[in-house]
C-alpha positions in Angstrom: 8.8 35.9 26.2 9.1 34.8 29.8 12.0 32.5 30.8 9.5 29.8 31.8 7.8 29.9 28.4 11.2 29.8 26.6 12.2 26.8 28.7 9.0 25.0 27.7 9.6 25.7 24.0 13.2 24.6 24.3 12.1 21.3 26.0 9.5 20.7 23.3 12.0 21.5 20.5 14.6 19.1 21.9 12.0 16.4 22.5 10.7 16.6 18.9 14.2 16.6 17.4 15.1 13.7 19.7 12.1 11.7 18.6 12.9 12.4 15.0 16.5 11.2 15.3 15.4 8.1 17.2 12.9 7.2 14.5 15.5 7.8 11.8 18.1 5.8 13.7 15.7 2.8 14.2 14.7 2.9 10.5 18.4 2.8 9.4 19.2 0.1 12.0 16.4 -2.1 10.7 17.6 -1.5 7.1 21.2 -2.3 8.1 20.2 -5.4 10.0 18.3 -6.8 7.0 21.1 -5.9 4.7 23.7 -7.6 6.9 21.8 -10.8 7.1 21.0 -10.8 3.4 24.5 -9.8 2.4 25.8 -13.4 1.7 23.1 -13.9 -0.9 23.8 -10.5 -2.5 27.3 -11.6 -3.7 27.8 -12.4 -7.3 27.9 -16.2 -7.0 24.8 -16.3 -4.8 22.8 -13.6 -6.4 22.0 -15.8 -9.4 20.5 -18.3 -7.1 18.4 -15.7 -5.4 17.1 -14.3 -8.7 16.1 -17.7 -10.0 12.5 -18.5 -10.9 12.4 -21.7 -8.7 12.0 -22.0 -5.0 12.9 -25.5 -3.8 14.9 -25.1 -0.6 15.3 -28.9 -0.2 17.2 -28.9 -3.5 19.2 -25.8 -2.8 17.1 -23.5 -5.0 16.1 -20.2 -3.3 14.8 -18.1 -6.2 12.4 -15.3 -5.1 11.3 -14.2 -8.6 7.9 -16.0 -8.2 7.3 -14.0 -5.1 8.3 -10.8 -6.8 5.9 -11.6 -9.6 3.2 -12.5 -7.2 3.6 -9.2 -5.4 3.3 -7.3 -8.7 0.4 -9.4 -9.8 -1.6 -8.6 -6.6 -0.5 -5.1 -5.8 -0.6 -3.4 -9.2 -4.1 -4.5 -10.2 -5.5 -3.8 -6.7 -4.1 -0.3 -6.8 -5.4 0.4 -10.3 -8.8 -0.9 -9.2 -8.9 1.0 -6.0 -7.8 4.4 -7.4 -10.8 5.2 -9.6 -13.2 4.0 -6.9 -11.4 6.1 -4.3 -11.4 9.1 -6.7 -15.1 8.8 -7.4 -15.9 8.4 -3.7 -13.8 11.5 -2.8 -15.4 13.6 -5.5 -18.9 12.6 -4.4 -18.2 13.0 -0.7 -16.8 16.5 -1.1 -18.7 18.2 -3.9 -21.4 16.1 -5.5 -23.4 14.5 -2.7 -26.0 16.4 -0.6 -24.4 18.3 2.2 -25.8 16.1 5.0 -24.7 13.0 3.2 -21.1 14.3 2.8 -20.5 14.1 6.5 -21.7 10.5 6.6 -19.5 9.5 3.7 -16.4 11.1 5.2 -17.1 9.4 8.5 -17.6 6.1 6.7 -14.2 6.4 5.0 -12.6 7.2 8.3 -14.3 4.2 9.9 -13.2 1.8 7.2 -9.5 2.7 7.8 -9.9 1.4 11.4 -11.3 -2.0 10.4 -8.6 -4.7 11.1 -7.2 -6.4 8.0 -8.0 -9.8 9.4 -11.7 -8.9 9.3 -11.5 -8.3 5.5 -9.6 -11.5 5.0 -11.8 -13.7 7.2 -15.0 -12.4 5.6 -13.6 -12.9 2.1 -12.7 -16.6 2.9 -16.4 -17.3 3.5 -18.0 -14.9 1.1 -15.7 -14.1 -1.8 -13.6 -17.3 -2.2 -16.7 -19.6 -2.8 -18.1 -17.1 -5.3 -14.8 -17.0 -7.2 -14.6 -20.8 -7.2 -18.2 -21.0 -8.5 -17.9 -18.3 -11.2 -14.4 -19.4 -12.3 -15.5 -23.0 -12.5 -12.0 -24.2 -11.6 -9.5 -23.9 -8.9 -10.1 -23.6 -5.2 -11.1 -19.9 -5.2 -8.0 -18.9 -3.3 -6.4 -17.0 -6.1 -4.9 -13.8 -7.4 -8.3 -12.3 -8.3 -9.7 -12.9 -4.8 -6.7 -11.2 -3.2 -6.8 -8.3 -5.6 -10.5 -7.6 -5.0 -10.2 -7.6 -1.2 -6.9 -5.7 -1.3 -8.4 -3.0 -3.4 -11.2 -2.6 -0.8 -8.6 -2.5 2.0 -6.4 0.3 0.5 -9.3 2.4 -0.8 -10.1 4.2 2.5 -6.5 5.5 2.8 -6.6 6.8 -0.7 -10.0 8.3 -0.1 -8.9 10.3 2.9 -5.9 11.7 1.1 -8.0 12.8 -1.8 -10.7 14.3 0.4 -8.1 16.3 2.2 -6.7 17.6 -1.1 -10.2 18.4 -2.4 -11.1 20.3 0.8 -7.9 22.3 0.5 -9.1 24.0 -2.7 -9.9 27.6 -1.8 -13.6 28.2 -1.3 -13.5 31.5 -3.2 -12.5 29.6 -6.3 -15.5 27.3 -5.9 -17.8 30.2 -5.4 -16.4 31.9 -8.4 -17.1 28.8 -10.6 -20.6 28.6 -9.1 -21.2 32.3 -9.9 -20.2 31.7 -13.5 -22.9 29.0 -13.8 -20.7 26.0 -13.6 -22.4 22.8 -12.5 -20.9 20.7 -9.7 -19.7 18.2 -12.2 -18.0 20.9 -14.3 -16.4 22.3 -11.2 -15.0 18.9 -10.3 -13.7 18.2 -13.8 -12.2 21.7 -14.6 -11.1 22.9 -11.1 -10.9 20.2 -8.5 -9.1 17.5 -10.4 -6.4 19.7 -11.9 -5.7 21.4 -8.6 -5.4 18.1 -6.8 -3.3 16.3 -9.4 -0.2 16.0 -7.3 -2.3 14.7 -4.4 -3.9 12.2 -6.7 -0.5 10.9 -7.8 0.6 10.7 -4.1 -2.5 8.8 -3.2 -1.8 6.3 -6.0 1.8 5.8 -4.9 0.8 5.4 -1.2 -1.9 3.0 -2.2 0.6 0.9 -4.2 3.0 0.9 -1.2 0.2 -0.2 1.1 -0.9 -2.9 -1.3 2.7 -4.2 -1.7 3.3 -4.2 2.0 0.2 -6.0 3.2 0.6 -9.5 4.5 -2.7 -10.9 5.7 -4.8 -10.5 2.6 -2.3 -12.2 0.4 -1.6 -14.8 3.1 -5.3 -15.7 3.5 -6.6 -15.4 0.0 -3.9 -15.7 -2.7 -3.3 -19.5 -2.3 0.4 -19.1 -1.5 1.7 -21.5 -4.2 5.2 -20.8 -5.3 4.4 -20.4 -8.9 4.6 -17.7 -11.6 1.3 -15.8 -11.5 0.1 -16.5 -15.0 -3.5 -17.2 -14.2 -5.8 -14.7 -12.4 -7.8 -17.7 -11.0 -4.6 -19.5 -9.9 -2.6 -19.1 -6.7 0.3 -16.9 -6.1 2.7 -16.0 -3.2 3.7 -12.5 -2.4 7.0 -11.4 -0.8 5.2 -10.5 2.5 3.3 -13.9 2.7 6.6 -15.6 1.8 8.3 -14.0 4.7 5.5 -15.1 7.0 5.5 -18.7 5.7 9.1 -19.6 5.5 10.3 -21.4 8.6 14.1 -22.1 8.7 15.7 -23.8 11.7 19.2 -23.0 10.5 19.7 -19.3 11.0 22.7 -19.4 8.7 21.0 -21.2 5.8 20.3 -19.5 2.5 16.6 -20.2 3.1 16.7 -18.1 6.2 18.7 -15.3 4.6 16.4 -15.2 1.6 13.6 -14.0 3.9 15.7 -10.9 4.7 16.5 -10.4 1.0 12.7 -10.3 0.5 12.4 -7.8 3.3 15.2 -5.7 1.9 13.4 -5.6 -1.5 10.1 -4.5 0.1 11.9 -1.9 2.2 13.6 -0.4 -0.9 10.2 -0.4 -2.8 8.4 1.5 0.0 11.4 3.9 0.4 11.3 4.8 -3.3 7.6 5.3 -3.2 7.8 7.5 -0.1 10.5 9.6 -1.8 8.3 10.1 -4.8 5.3 11.1 -2.7 7.4 13.6 -0.8 8.7 15.0 -4.0 5.2 15.4 -5.4 3.9 17.0 -2.2 6.6 19.7 -2.3 5.9 21.0 -5.7 3.1 23.4 -6.6 -0.2 22.1 -7.6 -0.9 21.8 -11.4 
């Protein structure tokens, strides 16, 4: 190895490690900043106020439980709805569709990931919300179900691409062996593809959940944003992300202002745990 090439490799190694440390430092700094601002509300006497089911800042009530419930009511059903659709799409795009159509479907999934979130939300305001209002025969149409349907569509492309990558990683020799034994494409998918990609499927599910919980615009535009416990699918709800976007506090030292950072801290921890689970799954051997 020439000294010049060695110098280039050393510079690249130092640049990569520096970028990694900077990214880690910024992440920890953001986490520490949110924790520092939310700390007064995390003390014992103030924590009960934060974990209350009522948000009425003009009366000194800063409970974020309705927003936690709203986040779960929107993110969980959206993920559970998007996962089987994404799984079916990925199976069809990799092994069941005609060869020429597979490329089109994969390109379509990649294209959908680049569509801005506001396009989904804006389209749903004029197309889906009136339909929900008409079919539900009550409410304004801005509801949990409207947000769930659009959010499921939003997170599906990400899950599809993860699943396609996992399915394409199955060794071709195994696929040819199954074909030589007379297995149909459906049998190959069911007995080979899905078991081999089980960890990737779990990872896609967790990443989809994190994407759904962290999205702001869809919930903000479609869920209705009422600070109520989400007991009715056709009723409104407010998620943690939309709550952060909506709360305006002039006093930076007020509990109302600090509660926003408590919401951010909770979302941060949720995404962090989901990321750790995904990394743990990706390190293990395939089933």
